[in-house]
C-alpha positions, 0 to 999 in steps of 0.5 A: 500500500506504500506504493499506492500512497506514493502514486496518489501523492505524486498525482496531487503534487504541483497540479500536474497530470497524474502518471498512469497507474500500474501493478506489478506481479512477480512469482517464483515456483516455490517457497524454497526458491523464495527463501533462497532469493532465486528471482523475486528481488531481481524481478521487482528491481527490473519491473520497478526500473521499467515503470520509472522509465515508462512514467508509470506509477506502481500502486500495488505489488503482488508477490507469490511463491507458488507453481503456475502449473494449476489455476487458483494462486492466491496472489494471482487471484488478488491481482486479477480482482484488483484490476477488475475493481480498479480498471477505470484508474489502473489498466497496466500490469507489469510482469517479467515474462510470460511464464512468470504470469501463467503456465496453465491455459485457464489463467491465460484465458483470465488474462486474455479477458482482462485485456479484451474486456477491460482494456488492461495492458500487459507489459512483458518486460524481458520479452519486450512486448505489450499485450493489449486489446489493440495488439496486432494478430501477430503479437497475440500469436507470439504471446499465445505460442509463448503461453503454450510453450510455458505450459509445455515446460511444466508438462515436460517436468511432469513427464520427467517425474513420470519417467522416474516413477517408470524407472522404479516400476521397471526395477520392481518397486511399486512407485505409488501408495500401496494398495488396500491390504498393504502398507508403505514402510520405511526401514532406515533409508529403504522404503518397502511395501509390506502386508497390512496386519489388520486387513491382509488376512481378511482380504485373503479370505475375500479371494477364497470366498469369491473363488468358490463360485456360489457367492455374488460380489454383493454377498462377498462384500457384505460378508467381508464387512460383517467380518470386520474388514474396513478401509483405511478411513475406517469405513466398510468396503464398497462393492467396487472396492472389492471388485478392484481388489479381486481383479488387481494382479498386485496381490499375486506379486505383479502390478500394472503401470503405464499400461505394462505389467511388472513383477514386483518386489513386494510379497504376494497375498494370494497364489496365482492359482487362486487368483486365476480361479477368481478371474474364472468366477468373474467370467462365468458370473451370471451378468446380463448381457448388453447389446453392443451399440454402434459408435459414430465418429463425430457424435458428442462433438457438435451441437445444434445452433438453433436449440443447443441440443447435441447432434447425434447420428443414425444409420439409414438403409444399413450404409448411409450415416446422417447426423441430426439434432436429438430434439431433446428440448422439443421440435427442431427444424434443423436439417440432417446432414450426410456424414460425407458432407459433414466431413467436407465442412470439417475439413474446411475448418482444418484447412483454414489454419494453413499458412504459407512457407514464407510466413512460417519462416518469419514466425520461426525467426521471431520465436528464435529471438524470444528463445534467447531470454528463455535460454538465459533463464535456464542457463542461469539455473544450470549454473546454480545447480552445477555449483550445488553439485560441486559443493556436495562433491567437496563435502563427500570428499572431505567426509571420506578424508575424515573417515580415513583419519578416523575423525568420524565414526563409520555409521555417521560417514555412511549416513552422511555420504548416502544423504549427499549422494541422494541430494546429488541425484536430485540436483542432477535430475533437475539439471538435466530437466533444465538442459532439456528445456533449453531445447524443448522451448524452440523445438516445440514452437517450431513443431506447433507451427509445422503441425498447422502447416501439415494439418490438412494433409493429416486430415486427408490421410487419417481415419475418422477417430484420428480426425476427431482428435485433430478437431478437438485439438484445434477447436471447440463449440462446433455448431450446425444450423442445417446449412453451415458449420461454425466453430470456436478455434482454440488459441493460437490456432484462432489467430492462424485462421484469421484472414487478415493475419497474413497481411499484418504479420510482415508489417 
């Protein structure tokens, strides 16, 4: 609030015209980074200097130590609420660069609404750009690409964590919380999975009861609850819980992870023979059959433009597919359309995002320029991580020398050495992620543009299921009015689809 009082005082001073008001938003990814002084002071210094040079009066500063992977950050919400409430007197938002502001598409939409609806200007100081309602399509496209790449960076970090869990699975260790009937146990530095002494015996009986073949799943669930079996929350198990247990190969010493089956290093609860008897009982249970329903590629994708009902499909004469309004809300006169004609119209939607080779090369050159700031950030983090790795290695070497000189007991030396090596592994993984991200930023941007260039050819060569996936990626809110097909293109494809964009990109 000191900044706001200073701005008011400046505007009242000497009767001069008040300086335009602005707010600052600075963010790091975690409280640990904030405590270590990673970048908040540096961000604030750069943004304050920029405000001074541009003649802007900073009335509020919003500082946050939280990941931008998901929507819902407290200071981000407070900043948005402040701009909505004060949009008549404060319409400038200063931020270091795109990924400091958001790394998820929901917050990107929120910022876009502030720009388009309230006329807020977003100054991306390090990227040298201003996002405003009057910005050219090319500028909005570049911001959209940066936002998509910022999200991709977070997704990439998640993929690396997923790879680490897959590596554990390949070594035979279940990489998540132990299933019902087991417990995650730590023995010293080693983590294992062992039987839950309160539930393992009863679950073994559940397998026996169902394998006998004369009890239904409901009856087995009731018997188990009557014998005292409870979930971790102390509640009786549900039928679906018992079914998941009986079909899970974890209980015979195997487990599924990412679509693959691994042999685990945990103890099996039941024998393979008992497990197979249970699966045989499931196959021969007296379940009512269900008539197989025909599926159509584009049902659920399109809505009626007149009444808002879904567009469904029917097969006529055994070979012609027609799409029509479900008429769930009453009579509707929107004409049905043959699948072949619908696909022609959908293909035109895909064709709209094609751009020529010359424009592609221009955007890629611009993206390469914006990549320099992103690369500088990752290089800075790499340098810091390398210094930490070297520091840990020095500590390990000193510990070893102290051990040789008998200055420290062996158990202490081993424990400290193990801790240091574990920390080194964490730092090395983080180092590799930042090094990979340096390449991912530009490569993913180019891939996105190449996808737009090839989208129509992909449409022509793919099957209907693949075509539906492509349509879902490119747009939403598909509607049919009996004559025309309308769609809301997703960002950044909406800018690619705009006709005037090709004339302003080279301005």
